[in-house]
C-alpha positions as semicolon CSV with decimal commas, in nm:
position;residue;x (nm);y (nm);z (nm)
1;M;-16,578;7,771;-26,625
2;G;-16,296;7,992;-26,696
3;I;-16,050;7,695;-26,656
4;V;-16,255;7,513;-26,926
5;R;-16,290;7,811;-27,168
6;S;-15,902;7,831;-27,171
7;A;-15,871;7,477;-27,266
8;L;-16,144;7,482;-27,538
9;S;-15,966;7,760;-27,716
10;M;-15,693;7,526;-27,819
11;H;-15,887;7,435;-28,132
12;Q;-15,684;7,175;-28,325
13;A;-15,606;6,822;-28,236
14;F;-15,229;6,860;-28,246
15;Q;-15,188;7,203;-28,135
16;V;-15,035;7,256;-27,802
17;A;-15,165;7,601;-27,718
18;P;-15,255;7,895;-27,967
19;G;-15,132;8,236;-27,948
20;P;-14,803;8,394;-27,806
21;I;-14,573;8,200;-27,578
22;Y;-14,579;8,486;-27,315
23;S;-14,906;8,539;-27,134
24;A;-14,964;8,822;-26,924
25;E;-15,223;8,623;-26,720
26;K;-15,058;8,453;-26,379
27;P;-15,092;8,105;-26,388
28;V;-15,322;7,930;-26,155
29;R;-15,159;7,695;-25,918
30;S;-15,342;7,394;-25,779
31;R;-15,159;7,170;-25,566
32;A;-15,493;6,922;-25,515
33;Y;-15,526;6,930;-25,917
34;M;-15,166;6,828;-25,956
35;Q;-15,209;6,539;-25,751
36;F;-15,533;6,446;-25,900
37;I;-15,311;6,444;-26,242
38;K;-15,062;6,205;-26,069
39;R;-15,318;5,962;-25,996
40;F;-15,337;5,847;-26,382
41;P;-15,119;5,643;-26,603
42;C;-14,876;5,787;-26,851
43;L;-15,072;5,880;-27,179
44;V;-14,827;5,713;-27,388
45;C;-14,693;5,379;-27,218
46;G;-14,947;5,354;-26,951
47;K;-14,672;5,331;-26,702
48;K;-14,831;5,398;-26,335
49;W;-14,559;5,497;-26,097
50;G;-14,325;5,799;-26,157
51;I;-14,601;6,021;-26,317
52;D;-14,499;6,367;-26,368
53;P;-14,800;6,649;-26,434
54;C;-14,674;6,779;-26,775
55;H;-14,769;7,143;-26,830
56;T;-14,898;7,180;-27,191
57;G;-15,042;7,559;-27,202
58;P;-14,822;7,886;-27,280
59;H;-14,495;7,925;-27,095
60;A;-14,323;8,244;-27,001
61;Y;-13,960;8,293;-26,935
62;G;-13,886;8,083;-26,578
63;E;-14,275;8,033;-26,538
64;K;-14,502;7,720;-26,631
65;A;-14,830;7,743;-26,763
66;S;-15,147;7,697;-26,542
67;D;-15,167;7,375;-26,360
68;Y;-15,504;7,321;-26,524
69;T;-15,343;7,261;-26,851
70;C;-15,137;6,943;-26,727
71;I;-15,149;6,589;-26,858
72;P;-15,004;6,273;-26,695
73;L;-14,667;6,150;-26,854
74;C;-14,387;5,919;-26,713
75;R;-14,029;6,136;-26,691
76;K;-13,908;5,969;-27,025
77;H;-14,203;6,079;-27,219
78;H;-14,238;6,431;-27,028
79;E;-13,866;6,484;-27,148
80;E;-13,977;6,398;-27,514
81;F;-14,280;6,626;-27,488
82;D;-14,085;6,930;-27,354
83;S;-13,853;6,896;-27,631
84;A;-14,086;6,911;-27,901
85;P;-14,468;6,929;-27,814
86;E;-14,602;6,942;-28,144
87;T;-14,408;6,657;-28,290
88;F;-14,467;6,432;-27,965
89;A;-14,852;6,499;-28,016
90;R;-14,853;6,406;-28,352
91;K;-14,613;6,082;-28,320
92;H;-14,831;5,956;-28,024
93;H;-15,172;6,048;-28,179
94;L;-15,284;6,272;-27,890
95;N;-15,519;6,513;-27,909
96;I;-15,390;6,725;-27,610
97;P;-15,682;6,985;-27,595
98;A;-15,957;6,722;-27,575
99;L;-15,765;6,516;-27,307
100;I;-15,734;6,846;-27,086
101;C;-16,097;6,928;-27,140
102;G;-16,136;6,548;-27,016
103;F;-15,928;6,591;-26,724
104;L;-16,097;6,913;-26,615
105;R;-16,422;6,765;-26,669
106;R;-16,368;6,474;-26,430
107;W;-16,193;6,719;-26,183
108;A;-16,537;6,933;-26,188
109;E;-16,709;6,619;-26,121
110;R;-16,491;6,510;-25,841
111;M;-16,506;6,857;-25,667
112;Q;-16,902;6,854;-25,715
113;R;-16,911;6,503;-25,532
114;T;-16,679;6,615;-25,242
115;T;-16,866;6,948;-25,192
116;R;-17,208;6,763;-25,144
């Protein structure tokens, strides 16, 4: 539930992440979740191959945000996002927090199915 709560705290549609850039919490890493995200097409162009999980949460120096803040983007759009996240979200009409919540919901459903 903590994963979903952190994604829900991003309260504006075009806001990438609230608060300071540095977070004292150690980011969560999940190889399985990253593979799950890579299965989806790019959110902008729909390309289905060469997908990168793009971290959208707070970044510290030399460290990425939690893997649970990723969205699927092709290399071109990943680079565009990294250069200006808020501009990217506005330009492509993406509600990043809602997308993250949607992916987390699907992940939770998948995990429930596999544990039965």
